[in-house]
C-alpha positions as CSV (number, residue, x, y, z in Angstrom):
1,X,60.9,92.8,117.9
2,X,62.3,92.6,121.4
3,X,59.4,94.5,123.0
4,X,56.7,96.8,121.7
5,X,58.4,100.1,120.7
6,X,56.6,103.3,119.9
7,X,56.3,104.3,116.2
8,X,58.7,107.0,115.1
9,X,58.0,109.9,112.7
10,X,60.4,112.5,111.2
11,X,60.0,115.2,113.9
12,X,63.0,114.7,116.1
13,X,64.3,116.1,119.4
14,X,68.1,115.8,119.9
15,X,69.4,115.1,123.4
16,X,72.9,116.3,123.8
17,X,74.4,115.0,127.1
18,X,77.8,116.2,128.3
19,X,79.5,113.8,130.7
20,X,82.2,115.4,132.7
21,X,85.7,113.9,132.5
22,X,84.8,112.1,129.3
23,X,85.2,112.7,125.5
24,X,81.7,113.7,124.3
25,X,80.6,113.6,120.6
26,X,80.3,117.0,118.9
27,X,76.9,118.7,118.9
28,X,77.3,120.2,115.4
29,X,78.2,116.7,114.1
30,X,75.1,115.3,115.8
31,X,72.8,117.8,114.1
32,X,74.5,117.0,110.7
33,X,74.0,113.2,111.3
34,X,70.3,113.8,111.9
35,X,70.1,115.9,108.7
36,X,71.9,113.2,106.7
37,X,69.2,110.8,107.9
38,X,66.6,113.2,106.5
39,X,65.1,113.9,110.0
40,X,63.4,117.1,111.0
41,X,65.2,118.5,114.1
42,X,62.7,120.6,116.0
43,X,64.7,121.1,119.3
44,X,68.1,120.4,120.8
45,X,67.9,119.6,124.6
46,X,71.2,119.8,126.6
47,X,72.2,118.4,130.0
48,X,75.4,117.9,132.0
49,X,76.0,115.0,134.3
50,X,79.0,113.5,136.2
51,X,77.8,109.9,135.5
52,X,74.9,108.4,133.6
53,X,71.7,107.7,135.6
54,X,71.4,103.9,135.9
55,X,67.7,104.0,135.0
56,X,67.3,106.7,132.3
57,X,70.9,107.8,131.6
58,X,69.5,111.4,132.3
59,X,68.0,112.6,135.6
60,X,64.3,112.3,136.4
61,X,63.9,116.1,136.0
62,X,65.2,116.0,132.4
63,X,62.8,113.1,131.6
64,X,59.9,115.4,132.7
65,X,61.3,118.3,130.6
66,X,61.5,116.0,127.6
67,X,57.9,115.0,128.0
68,X,56.9,118.6,127.7
69,X,59.1,119.3,124.7
70,X,57.8,116.3,122.9
71,X,54.2,117.3,123.5
72,X,54.9,120.9,122.5
73,X,56.8,119.9,119.3
74,X,54.5,117.1,118.4
75,X,57.6,114.9,118.0
76,X,57.8,111.1,118.3
77,X,61.5,110.5,118.1
78,X,64.4,111.4,120.4
79,X,68.1,111.0,119.4
80,X,70.6,110.8,122.2
81,X,74.2,111.5,121.5
82,X,75.5,108.5,123.5
83,X,74.9,104.8,123.7
84,X,72.3,103.5,126.1
85,X,72.1,100.2,127.9
86,X,69.1,98.1,126.7
87,X,67.4,98.7,130.0
88,X,67.9,102.5,129.9
89,X,66.6,102.6,126.3
90,X,63.5,100.7,127.1
91,X,62.8,102.7,130.3
92,X,63.1,106.0,128.4
93,X,60.8,104.8,125.6
94,X,58.2,103.8,128.2
95,X,58.5,107.0,130.2
96,X,58.4,109.3,127.1
97,X,56.1,107.2,124.9
98,X,58.4,107.8,122.0
99,X,61.2,106.0,120.1
100,X,64.7,106.5,121.5
101,X,67.6,106.1,119.0
102,X,71.2,106.1,120.1
103,X,74.1,107.7,118.2
104,X,75.4,104.3,117.1
105,X,72.0,103.3,115.8
106,X,71.7,106.5,113.9
107,X,75.0,106.0,112.2
108,X,74.2,102.4,111.4
109,X,70.9,103.5,109.8
110,X,72.7,106.0,107.6
111,X,75.3,103.4,106.7
112,X,72.6,100.9,105.8
113,X,71.0,103.4,103.4
114,X,74.3,104.3,101.8
115,X,76.1,101.0,101.3
116,X,76.0,100.0,97.7
117,X,78.7,97.4,97.2
118,X,78.5,93.8,98.4
119,X,81.4,94.4,100.8
120,X,79.9,97.6,102.2
121,X,76.6,95.8,102.8
122,X,78.4,93.0,104.6
123,X,80.2,95.4,106.8
124,X,77.0,97.2,107.8
125,X,75.2,93.9,108.4
126,X,78.0,92.8,110.7
127,X,77.8,96.0,112.7
128,X,74.0,95.8,112.9
129,X,74.1,92.2,114.0
130,X,76.7,92.8,116.8
131,X,74.6,95.8,118.0
132,X,71.5,93.7,118.0
133,X,73.2,91.1,120.2
134,X,73.4,93.7,122.9
135,X,69.8,94.7,122.5
136,X,68.5,91.2,123.3
137,X,69.3,91.6,127.0
138,X,66.1,91.9,129.0
139,X,64.2,92.1,125.7
140,X,62.6,88.7,125.9
141,X,62.5,88.1,129.7
142,X,58.7,88.1,129.7
143,X,58.6,84.8,127.8
144,X,58.8,81.4,129.6
145,X,61.1,78.6,128.5
146,X,60.1,76.8,125.3
147,X,59.3,73.1,125.4
148,X,62.3,71.0,124.2
149,X,63.3,67.5,123.5
150,X,61.6,64.5,122.1
151,X,58.2,64.0,123.7
152,X,58.3,67.6,125.0
153,X,60.1,66.5,128.1
154,X,62.0,69.0,130.2
155,X,62.7,72.7,129.8
156,X,64.0,74.0,126.5
157,X,65.7,77.2,125.6
158,X,64.3,80.6,126.5
159,X,63.3,82.7,123.5
160,X,66.3,85.0,124.2
161,X,68.6,82.0,124.0
162,X,67.2,81.0,120.7
163,X,67.6,84.5,119.3
164,X,71.2,84.8,120.7
165,X,72.1,81.5,119.0
166,X,70.6,82.6,115.7
167,X,72.4,86.0,115.8
168,X,75.6,84.3,116.8
169,X,75.3,82.0,113.7
170,X,74.6,85.0,111.4
171,X,77.5,86.9,112.9
172,X,79.9,84.0,112.3
173,X,78.7,83.6,108.7
174,X,79.1,87.3,108.0
175,X,82.5,87.4,109.6
176,X,83.6,84.5,107.4
177,X,82.5,86.4,104.2
178,X,84.4,89.5,105.4
179,X,87.5,87.4,106.0
180,X,87.3,86.4,102.4
181,X,87.1,90.1,101.4
182,X,90.1,90.8,103.7
183,X,92.1,88.1,102.1
184,X,91.4,89.4,98.6
185,X,92.4,92.9,99.7
186,X,95.6,91.5,101.1
187,X,96.4,89.7,97.9
188,X,95.9,92.9,95.9
189,X,98.2,94.7,98.3
190,X,100.9,92.0,97.9
191,X,100.5,92.3,94.1
192,X,101.0,96.1,94.3
193,X,104.0,95.6,96.6
194,X,105.6,93.2,94.2
195,X,105.3,95.6,91.3
196,X,106.5,98.5,93.5
197,X,103.3,100.5,93.0
198,X,102.9,102.9,95.9
199,X,99.4,103.4,97.5
200,X,97.8,106.6,98.7
201,X,94.6,106.6,100.9
202,X,92.4,109.6,101.3
203,X,91.3,110.1,104.9
204,X,89.6,112.9,106.7
205,X,86.5,114.0,108.6
206,X,83.3,113.0,106.9
207,X,82.0,115.6,104.4
208,X,85.4,117.2,104.0
209,X,85.2,116.7,100.2
210,X,87.3,113.6,99.8
211,X,85.2,112.0,97.1
212,X,85.0,115.3,95.1
213,X,88.8,115.6,95.4
214,X,89.2,111.9,94.4
215,X,87.0,112.4,91.4
216,X,89.0,115.5,90.4
217,X,92.3,113.7,90.6
218,X,91.4,110.4,89.1
219,X,88.5,111.4,86.8
220,X,86.4,108.8,88.5
221,X,82.6,109.2,89.1
222,X,82.4,108.4,92.8
223,X,79.1,109.5,94.4
224,X,79.7,112.9,96.2
225,X,77.1,114.8,98.1
226,X,76.9,117.5,100.9
227,X,76.0,114.8,103.5
228,X,77.8,113.0,106.2
229,X,78.9,109.5,105.1
230,X,78.1,110.1,101.5
231,X,80.8,107.6,100.7
232,X,80.9,104.1,102.4
233,X,82.2,101.9,99.6
234,X,86.0,102.4,99.1
235,X,87.0,103.0,95.5
236,X,90.5,102.5,94.0
237,X,91.9,104.0,90.9
238,X,95.4,104.0,89.3
239,X,96.8,107.5,88.5
240,X,100.0,108.9,87.1
241,X,101.9,111.1,89.6
242,X,104.7,113.3,88.3
243,X,108.0,111.8,89.3
244,X,106.4,108.7,90.8
245,X,104.8,106.9,87.9
246,X,101.8,104.7,88.6
247,X,100.2,105.3,92.0
248,X,97.1,103.6,93.4
249,X,94.7,106.0,95.2
250,X,91.8,104.9,97.4
251,X,88.8,106.9,98.6
252,X,87.7,105.7,102.0
253,X,84.8,106.2,104.5
254,X,84.9,109.5,106.4
255,X,85.6,109.6,110.1
256,X,83.5,111.2,112.9
257,X,84.4,112.0,116.5
258,X,84.4,109.0,118.9
259,X,83.9,106.5,116.0
260,X,81.7,103.7,117.4
261,X,83.7,100.6,118.2
262,X,81.2,98.3,116.4
263,X,82.0,100.3,113.1
264,X,85.7,100.0,113.6
265,X,85.4,96.2,114.0
266,X,82.9,95.8,111.1
267,X,84.9,98.0,108.7
268,X,88.2,96.4,109.5
269,X,88.7,95.2,106.0
270,X,88.2,98.6,104.6
271,X,90.3,100.4,107.2
272,X,93.2,98.1,106.5
273,X,93.6,100.0,103.3
274,X,94.4,103.0,105.4
275,X,96.8,101.1,107.8
276,X,98.8,99.6,105.0
277,X,99.0,102.7,102.7
278,X,102.3,104.2,101.8
279,X,100.9,107.7,102.3
280,X,97.7,109.2,103.8
281,X,96.2,112.2,102.1
282,X,94.4,113.9,104.9
283,X,91.7,116.0,103.4
284,X,90.5,119.0,105.5
285,X,87.6,121.3,104.9
286,X,89.5,124.6,105.1
287,X,86.2,126.6,105.4
288,X,85.0,124.6,108.5
289,X,85.2,126.9,111.6
290,X,85.9,123.7,113.6
291,X,88.6,122.5,111.3
292,X,91.3,122.2,114.0
293,X,88.9,120.1,116.2
294,X,88.2,118.0,113.1
295,X,91.9,117.4,112.5
296,X,92.3,116.2,116.1
297,X,89.3,113.9,115.8
298,X,90.7,112.3,112.6
299,X,94.1,111.9,114.2
300,X,92.4,110.2,117.2
301,X,90.6,107.7,114.9
302,X,93.9,107.0,113.0
303,X,95.6,106.2,116.3
304,X,92.7,103.9,117.2
305,X,92.9,101.9,114.0
306,X,96.7,101.7,114.1
307,X,97.5,104.1,111.3
308,X,99.1,106.9,113.4
309,X,102.6,106.2,112.1
310,X,101.7,106.2,108.3
311,X,103.2,109.3,106.6
312,X,100.6,112.1,106.0
313,X,100.2,114.9,103.6
314,X,97.5,117.5,104.4
315,X,95.3,118.9,101.7
316,X,93.1,121.9,102.7
317,X,90.1,121.5,100.4
318,X,87.3,124.0,99.4
319,X,89.8,126.8,98.9
320,X,87.1,128.5,96.7
321,X,85.2,129.2,100.0
322,X,88.2,130.7,101.7
323,X,88.8,134.4,101.9
324,X,92.1,135.1,100.0
325,X,93.3,137.1,102.9
326,X,93.3,133.9,105.0
327,X,95.5,131.9,102.7
328,X,98.6,132.7,104.7
329,X,97.1,130.8,107.6
330,X,97.4,127.5,105.7
331,X,101.1,127.1,106.5
332,X,102.8,124.3,104.5
333,X,99.6,122.4,103.8
334,X,98.4,122.2,100.2
335,X,95.6,124.6,99.5
336,X,93.2,123.0,96.9
337,X,89.7,123.2,95.5
338,X,88.3,120.0,94.1
339,X,85.5,122.0,92.4
340,X,87.7,124.6,90.5
341,X,90.9,122.5,90.2
342,X,93.0,125.1,92.1
343,X,96.2,123.6,93.4
344,X,95.7,120.1,92.1
345,X,98.9,120.1,90.1
346,X,101.0,121.3,93.1
347,X,99.3,118.6,95.2
348,X,100.3,115.8,92.8
349,X,103.9,117.1,92.8
350,X,103.9,117.0,96.6
351,X,102.4,113.5,96.6
352,X,105.3,112.4,94.4
353,X,107.8,114.0,96.6
354,X,106.2,112.6,99.8
355,X,106.4,109.0,98.4
356,X,110.2,109.3,98.6
357,X,110.9,109.0,94.9
358,X,114.6,109.4,94.1
359,X,116.3,110.9,91.1
360,X,115.7,109.2,87.7
361,X,118.2,106.5,86.7
362,X,119.5,105.4,83.3
363,X,119.0,101.7,82.5
364,X,120.6,100.0,79.5
365,X,118.9,96.9,78.2
366,X,120.2,94.5,75.5
367,X,118.0,93.9,72.4
368,X,117.0,90.4,73.7
369,X,116.1,91.7,77.2
370,X,112.4,92.2,76.5
371,X,111.4,90.5,79.7
372,X,113.0,93.1,82.0
373,X,111.7,95.9,79.7
374,X,108.2,94.6,80.2
375,X,108.7,94.3,83.9
376,X,109.9,97.8,84.3
377,X,107.0,99.2,82.3
378,X,104.6,97.1,84.5
379,X,106.2,98.6,87.6
380,X,105.3,102.1,86.4
381,X,108.9,103.2,86.8
382,X,109.7,104.1,83.1
383,X,109.7,107.8,82.3
384,X,111.4,107.8,78.9
385,X,112.7,105.3,76.3
386,X,115.4,105.7,73.7
387,X,116.3,103.1,71.0
388,X,120.0,103.1,70.3
389,X,121.6,102.3,66.9
390,X,122.9,98.9,68.0
391,X,119.3,97.8,69.0
392,X,119.8,98.2,72.7
393,X,117.2,100.2,74.7
394,X,118.0,103.0,77.1
395,X,115.3,103.7,79.7
396,X,115.0,106.5,82.1
397,X,113.4,105.1,85.3
398,X,112.2,106.5,88.6
399,X,113.4,104.0,91.1
400,X,113.6,104.0,94.9
401,X,116.0,101.8,96.8
402,X,113.6,98.8,96.8
403,X,113.2,98.9,93.0
404,X,117.0,99.4,92.5
405,X,117.5,96.3,94.6
406,X,115.1,94.3,92.5
407,X,116.8,95.4,89.4
408,X,120.2,94.3,90.8
409,X,118.7,90.9,91.5
410,X,117.4,90.6,88.0
411,X,120.9,91.7,86.7
412,X,119.5,94.9,85.1
413,X,122.4,97.3,84.3
414,X,121.9,100.7,85.9
415,X,124.2,103.0,84.0
416,X,123.9,106.1,86.2
417,X,121.7,108.5,88.1
418,X,120.4,111.2,85.7
419,X,120.8,114.6,87.4
């Protein structure tokens, strides 16, 4: 504990600060984050400022208002929709006599509760450790230097220096473990690339229904709930896409507006699956009144992680909640319902087309060429097989230019394109 902090209950006051000339996190998202953390929001306080106050982030007048609100609501916790410096956080807690939680700390708390896999827990731990390093500043300054050296001669390290060193060692160890995870993921990607298996990553604003759609397409049983960040641990499944053969699909963590930098760094191994995908399936909650803003927020995060250039296909989910008269507003996007199955077949067809699959080709293999036959089946390219009277095998394969080039290198005879 850096310094004595007030105890926090479930009754919560949200402090929504709008800084002019800056991108501010969304208020509705803030309320949903609190709900996902199972907090009881009793009041939302709002304020506008040109720049943060150096002592409290908000002005002294708002501090007095918050005291009255906390007393009236019998609340002991304030969530602020921005990050605070360690000094600002401590000053507010002392002035209000309540616990102050920043937006990043709230998201980290939710992540810590939801992470189930070893990789997910490592990523959350790294984000928490890096955040804790910033909280050490001014936290231990009331302690004198510790005695150090043999015979207790001379000044030793301050407590803050000991804690900083301890945290730095834990950060380094956790980063090393995550580097091992990243290497394994890179090996898996190289393996898929060698076999020509395309990859599709589901992305989108948190709670858009990605996991429910993933389950509907892959028949998986990924945890899905009406909560922000219900999914933290990425799940990968192989599916058969019409016209494309085997495709690897990955469900990923949902995005929020102004994604905290600590999370981007900590979840780098997971987000690499998005950056290196052949196609992004951008899942949008079509019934969300703020869906256009959500789309922009997701595009901003994709640009931040370096995935803006990856081809995208938009799937407007939750069509069962949409008024049929509004269907014409969906344009060329795929309108689907993960719950009812509406539009899933058409969506899979569009995924196959978006992956750039070309017309099927006829391949003729000699009776002794079982090695190439096995390789083509392993690549997921074979659509049909016919055994000829002379013992040779005629295969109908779905092949792009890359696979055709590999077949030429292996001296596989491509007879013709099947129209």
